[in-house]
C-alpha positions as CSV (number, residue, x, y, z in Angstrom):
1,M,-270.5,-148.1,118.0
2,A,-271.5,-147.4,114.4
3,D,-275.2,-147.8,115.3
4,D,-274.7,-145.5,118.3
5,L,-273.3,-142.8,116.1
6,C,-276.2,-143.0,113.7
7,V,-278.7,-142.8,116.5
8,A,-276.9,-139.9,118.1
9,L,-276.9,-138.0,114.8
10,E,-280.6,-138.6,114.2
11,S,-281.5,-137.7,117.7
12,A,-279.5,-134.5,117.7
13,S,-280.9,-133.2,114.4
14,R,-284.5,-134.3,115.1
15,G,-286.8,-131.3,114.8
16,W,-284.2,-129.1,113.1
17,T,-286.0,-126.4,111.0
18,G,-283.0,-125.0,109.1
19,G,-280.6,-122.3,109.9
20,P,-277.6,-122.6,112.3
21,A,-277.0,-126.1,113.7
22,T,-277.1,-126.6,117.5
23,G,-274.0,-127.6,119.4
24,A,-275.3,-131.1,119.8
25,M,-275.9,-131.4,116.1
26,L,-272.3,-130.2,115.3
27,A,-270.8,-132.6,117.9
28,A,-272.7,-135.6,116.6
29,T,-271.9,-134.7,113.0
30,R,-268.2,-134.4,113.7
31,A,-268.1,-137.7,115.5
32,F,-270.0,-139.3,112.6
33,L,-267.8,-137.9,109.9
34,A,-264.7,-138.9,111.8
35,R,-265.9,-142.5,111.9
36,V,-267.0,-142.4,108.2
37,A,-263.4,-141.6,107.2
38,D,-262.3,-145.0,108.6
39,D,-265.6,-146.9,107.8
40,P,-267.3,-145.5,104.7
41,A,-269.9,-148.3,104.9
42,L,-271.5,-146.4,107.8
43,L,-272.8,-143.9,105.2
44,G,-274.9,-146.6,103.6
45,E,-276.4,-147.5,106.9
46,V,-277.5,-144.0,107.7
47,A,-278.7,-143.3,104.2
48,A,-280.9,-146.4,104.2
49,S,-283.1,-144.8,106.9
50,L,-283.3,-141.3,105.3
51,T,-287.0,-141.6,104.3
52,R,-287.9,-142.9,107.7
53,Y,-286.5,-139.9,109.6
54,E,-288.6,-136.9,110.4
55,P,-288.0,-134.0,107.9
56,G,-285.5,-132.0,110.0
57,A,-283.3,-135.0,110.7
58,A,-283.5,-136.3,107.2
59,A,-282.5,-132.9,105.7
60,W,-279.5,-132.5,108.1
61,I,-278.3,-136.1,107.6
62,A,-278.6,-135.6,103.8
63,V,-276.3,-132.6,104.1
64,T,-273.9,-134.6,106.3
65,C,-273.8,-137.3,103.6
66,G,-273.0,-134.6,101.1
67,T,-270.2,-133.3,103.3
68,A,-268.7,-136.8,103.5
69,V,-268.9,-137.2,99.7
70,E,-267.1,-133.8,99.2
71,R,-264.4,-135.2,101.5
72,G,-263.9,-138.3,99.2
73,A,-266.6,-140.8,100.3
74,P,-268.2,-142.8,97.5
75,A,-271.3,-140.9,96.2
76,D,-273.0,-144.1,95.2
77,S,-273.4,-145.3,98.8
78,T,-275.7,-142.4,99.7
79,G,-276.7,-140.8,96.3
80,P,-279.8,-143.0,95.6
81,A,-281.2,-142.4,99.1
82,V,-280.6,-138.6,98.9
83,L,-282.2,-138.4,95.4
84,D,-285.2,-140.5,96.5
85,L,-285.6,-138.2,99.5
86,L,-285.5,-135.2,97.1
87,R,-288.3,-136.7,94.9
88,S,-290.5,-137.6,97.9
89,S,-290.2,-134.2,99.4
90,L,-291.7,-132.5,96.3
91,A,-295.3,-133.4,97.2
92,A,-295.1,-131.2,100.4
93,L,-294.0,-128.1,98.4
94,P,-296.1,-125.3,96.8
95,I,-297.7,-125.6,93.4
96,G,-298.5,-122.8,91.0
97,G,-295.1,-121.3,90.9
98,E,-295.7,-120.0,87.4
99,A,-298.5,-117.7,88.6
100,D,-297.6,-113.9,88.5
101,P,-297.2,-113.2,91.3
102,P,-296.5,-116.7,92.7
103,H,-299.1,-118.0,95.2
104,E,-298.0,-117.5,98.8
105,P,-296.9,-120.8,100.4
106,T,-298.7,-121.9,103.5
107,R,-296.9,-122.0,106.8
108,E,-296.4,-125.7,106.5
109,Q,-295.1,-125.4,102.9
110,A,-292.7,-122.6,103.9
111,A,-291.2,-124.9,106.6
112,H,-290.7,-127.6,104.1
113,L,-289.2,-125.1,101.6
114,E,-286.6,-124.1,104.2
115,L,-285.4,-127.7,104.7
116,F,-285.7,-128.3,100.9
117,S,-283.0,-125.8,100.2
118,Y,-280.5,-127.9,102.3
119,L,-281.7,-131.1,100.7
120,C,-281.0,-129.6,97.3
121,Q,-277.4,-128.8,98.3
122,A,-276.9,-132.4,99.2
123,A,-278.6,-133.5,95.9
124,V,-276.3,-131.4,93.7
125,T,-273.2,-132.7,95.5
126,H,-274.3,-136.2,94.6
127,L,-275.5,-135.5,91.1
128,A,-272.1,-133.9,90.2
129,R,-270.5,-137.3,91.0
130,L,-273.1,-139.7,89.7
131,P,-273.4,-139.1,85.9
132,V,-275.6,-142.2,85.2
133,P,-278.4,-141.3,87.7
134,R,-278.1,-137.6,86.6
135,E,-278.6,-138.5,83.0
136,A,-281.6,-140.6,83.8
137,M,-283.2,-137.9,85.9
138,S,-282.4,-135.3,83.3
139,R,-284.8,-137.1,80.9
140,D,-287.6,-137.0,83.4
141,E,-289.8,-134.2,82.0
142,A,-292.2,-134.3,84.9
143,L,-289.4,-133.9,87.4
144,L,-287.9,-131.0,85.4
145,D,-291.3,-129.3,85.1
146,R,-291.9,-129.7,88.9
147,L,-288.5,-128.2,89.6
148,G,-289.2,-125.4,87.2
149,E,-292.4,-124.6,88.9
150,L,-290.6,-124.5,92.3
151,Q,-288.0,-122.0,91.0
152,A,-290.2,-119.1,92.1
153,F,-290.0,-120.4,95.7
154,S,-286.6,-122.0,96.1
155,H,-283.1,-121.3,94.8
156,G,-282.5,-125.0,95.6
157,A,-284.9,-126.0,92.8
158,V,-282.9,-123.8,90.4
159,W,-279.6,-125.5,91.5
160,V,-281.0,-129.1,91.1
161,R,-282.7,-128.3,87.7
162,E,-279.5,-126.7,86.4
163,A,-277.4,-129.7,87.6
164,L,-279.8,-132.0,85.6
165,L,-279.6,-129.9,82.5
166,K,-275.9,-129.5,82.4
167,S,-274.0,-131.8,80.0
168,S,-270.4,-132.6,79.1
169,G,-269.0,-133.9,75.9
170,T,-266.8,-133.6,72.8
171,L,-267.7,-131.5,69.7
172,V,-266.1,-130.8,66.4
173,F,-266.1,-127.2,65.3
174,L,-265.9,-126.7,61.5
175,H,-265.3,-123.4,59.7
176,P,-266.0,-124.1,56.0
177,P,-264.8,-120.8,54.5
178,S,-261.2,-121.4,55.8
179,G,-261.4,-125.2,56.1
180,T,-260.4,-125.0,59.7
181,G,-261.5,-127.6,62.2
182,L,-261.1,-127.9,65.9
183,R,-261.9,-130.6,68.4
184,L,-263.2,-129.2,71.7
185,C,-264.2,-130.6,75.1
186,Y,-267.0,-128.9,77.1
187,S,-268.0,-129.6,80.6
188,N,-271.1,-128.8,82.6
189,V,-272.9,-126.5,80.2
190,S,-276.7,-126.3,79.8
191,N,-277.8,-123.7,77.3
192,C,-276.2,-123.0,73.9
193,F,-275.6,-119.2,74.5
194,H,-273.4,-120.2,77.4
195,L,-271.6,-122.7,75.2
196,F,-271.0,-120.0,72.5
197,S,-269.4,-117.7,75.0
198,L,-267.2,-120.4,76.4
199,L,-266.3,-121.6,72.9
200,Q,-265.5,-118.1,71.7
201,T,-263.2,-117.3,74.6
202,A,-261.4,-120.6,74.0
203,I,-261.0,-120.1,70.3
204,G,-260.2,-116.4,70.2
205,E,-258.4,-115.5,66.9
206,R,-257.5,-119.0,65.9
207,V,-260.3,-119.1,63.3
208,P,-261.1,-116.3,60.8
209,G,-263.8,-114.1,62.1
210,G,-262.6,-114.7,65.7
211,R,-261.6,-111.9,68.0
212,V,-259.5,-111.2,71.1
213,P,-261.7,-112.6,73.9
214,V,-263.2,-110.2,76.4
215,A,-261.7,-111.1,79.8
216,A,-264.9,-110.2,81.7
217,I,-267.0,-112.5,79.6
218,A,-264.5,-115.3,80.1
219,R,-264.7,-114.8,83.9
220,V,-268.5,-114.7,84.0
221,A,-268.8,-117.7,81.7
222,R,-266.6,-119.8,83.9
223,G,-268.2,-118.7,87.1
224,T,-265.3,-116.7,88.6
225,S,-267.2,-113.3,88.5
226,T,-270.7,-112.0,88.5
227,E,-270.0,-108.6,86.8
228,P,-272.6,-107.6,84.2
229,V,-271.7,-108.6,80.7
230,N,-273.2,-108.9,77.2
231,D,-272.0,-111.2,74.4
232,A,-272.7,-111.8,70.8
233,A,-272.1,-114.5,68.3
234,W,-268.9,-114.2,66.2
235,W,-270.2,-116.7,63.7
236,H,-273.6,-118.1,62.7
237,Y,-273.7,-121.5,64.4
238,G,-275.2,-124.3,62.4
239,T,-275.8,-128.0,63.0
240,A,-274.3,-130.8,61.0
241,E,-277.1,-130.3,58.5
242,S,-276.1,-126.7,57.8
243,K,-274.9,-126.1,54.2
244,R,-274.9,-122.3,54.6
245,A,-275.8,-119.6,57.1
246,E,-279.5,-120.0,57.5
247,L,-282.0,-120.0,60.4
248,S,-283.5,-123.3,59.6
249,T,-280.4,-125.3,60.5
250,G,-279.1,-122.8,63.1
251,I,-278.5,-123.8,66.7
252,L,-280.9,-122.0,69.0
253,G,-279.0,-120.1,71.7
254,E,-281.8,-120.8,74.2
255,G,-281.7,-124.5,73.4
256,L,-279.9,-127.2,75.4
257,V,-276.3,-128.2,74.5
258,R,-277.2,-131.8,74.9
259,D,-279.6,-131.5,71.9
260,I,-276.9,-130.4,69.4
261,P,-276.8,-133.3,66.9
262,A,-273.9,-135.7,66.9
263,V,-272.3,-137.6,64.0
264,D,-270.7,-140.9,64.9
265,G,-269.6,-139.7,68.4
266,P,-268.9,-136.0,68.6
267,Q,-271.5,-133.3,68.3
268,I,-271.0,-131.0,65.3
269,I,-271.0,-127.2,65.1
270,V,-270.6,-125.6,61.6
271,A,-269.5,-122.0,61.9
272,W,-270.6,-119.6,59.0
273,P,-270.1,-115.9,58.5
274,P,-272.7,-114.1,60.6
275,L,-276.1,-113.2,59.2
276,L,-277.1,-109.5,58.9
277,E,-277.5,-109.2,62.6
278,S,-275.5,-111.4,65.0
279,R,-277.4,-112.9,67.9
280,G,-276.7,-111.3,71.3
281,W,-277.3,-112.4,74.9
282,D,-276.7,-111.1,78.4
283,G,-274.9,-112.6,81.3
284,G,-278.1,-114.2,82.6
285,F,-277.5,-117.1,80.2
286,L,-274.0,-117.7,81.6
287,G,-275.3,-119.4,84.7
288,P,-276.3,-120.3,87.3
289,H,-273.0,-121.7,88.3
290,L,-272.6,-124.7,90.6
291,E,-269.3,-125.1,92.5
292,A,-269.5,-128.8,92.2
293,M,-270.0,-128.7,88.4
294,P,-267.8,-125.9,87.0
295,A,-268.4,-125.0,83.3
296,D,-265.7,-124.8,80.7
297,V,-264.7,-125.4,77.1
298,V,-261.1,-126.3,76.1
299,I,-259.5,-126.9,72.8
300,D,-258.5,-130.5,72.5
301,G,-256.6,-129.9,69.2
302,Q,-256.8,-128.6,65.7
303,L,-257.8,-131.0,63.0
304,A,-255.4,-131.7,60.2
305,Q,-256.5,-130.2,56.9
306,A,-257.3,-133.6,55.5
307,E,-259.5,-134.4,58.5
308,S,-261.3,-131.1,58.2
309,E,-261.9,-131.6,54.5
310,A,-263.1,-135.1,55.2
311,W,-265.7,-133.9,57.7
312,L,-266.9,-131.1,55.4
313,K,-267.2,-133.6,52.5
314,R,-269.1,-136.0,54.8
315,L,-271.5,-133.3,55.7
316,G,-272.0,-132.3,52.1
317,V,-270.4,-128.9,52.5
318,G,-268.7,-127.8,49.3
319,K,-265.7,-125.5,48.9
320,Q,-266.5,-122.0,50.1
321,K,-265.5,-118.6,48.8
322,R,-263.1,-116.7,51.0
323,W,-265.0,-114.0,52.8
324,W,-262.5,-112.6,55.3
325,R,-259.5,-110.4,54.8
326,R,-256.0,-111.3,55.9
327,G,-254.3,-108.6,58.0
């Protein structure tokens, strides 16, 4: 029975070129997913043959595996096969995406691009639930470059590349002038401008120099709105090596969050009074958002004064003159 369902699914989706599924595809998919709910091992059986299916069937079955995972099936049973299929499909796609304007894909490449977008949806679903393979792929510079090249042709490449660059972790936020320290948790953030916006809306006025968060920025930064916004740094953000507000130890807004240096576990951000002109950025840095990997920053707690002072001493930051006014 299980083999029959796999055969029926492959047969019904053979030759699919993207777009609406046929009635036969939908019927075979419903039957397959119903059986998977009782027998998750069936997913491993169908995934094991993904690279042997013709492109249309492979893409549809990858999407079906993604649907099963979204419904609670274990991602590790299909993830490796779906991600291998993603890699193997790259050779059939256009090159030269950085040309201006991009080279027009051939008819054959355009057909592969249509299926590739569906395959990317399935890949993101699995990447969101498989942190170890995602981390390994995120360090593959050749893969990231190839996906970057394809962004001119495929939104799917944008989604997968963004999923690979997103990171989650814990950071310690230190404000030397006031001796304030916070522990924050961030999730699914790639670039530092996005982190700054999320961080600022989470902190608000809890730290001197903070402000009342702009609701629109909070919405866009968390992916609940696409309205046009602009943001700017409330503080000068430095690394753990920062002894004062200076560019040489500042955190580049265009840089990756995962590259912020850590000290014995948490990453460190040292917040100084802003330089003469605060950095600004537009809403383009606050995405793209992936439904399977929502971005956020939350405050995990305020550090006790002694703990903040210990961190500052450890980083070699001396006592600072007060620069703000109390209300």
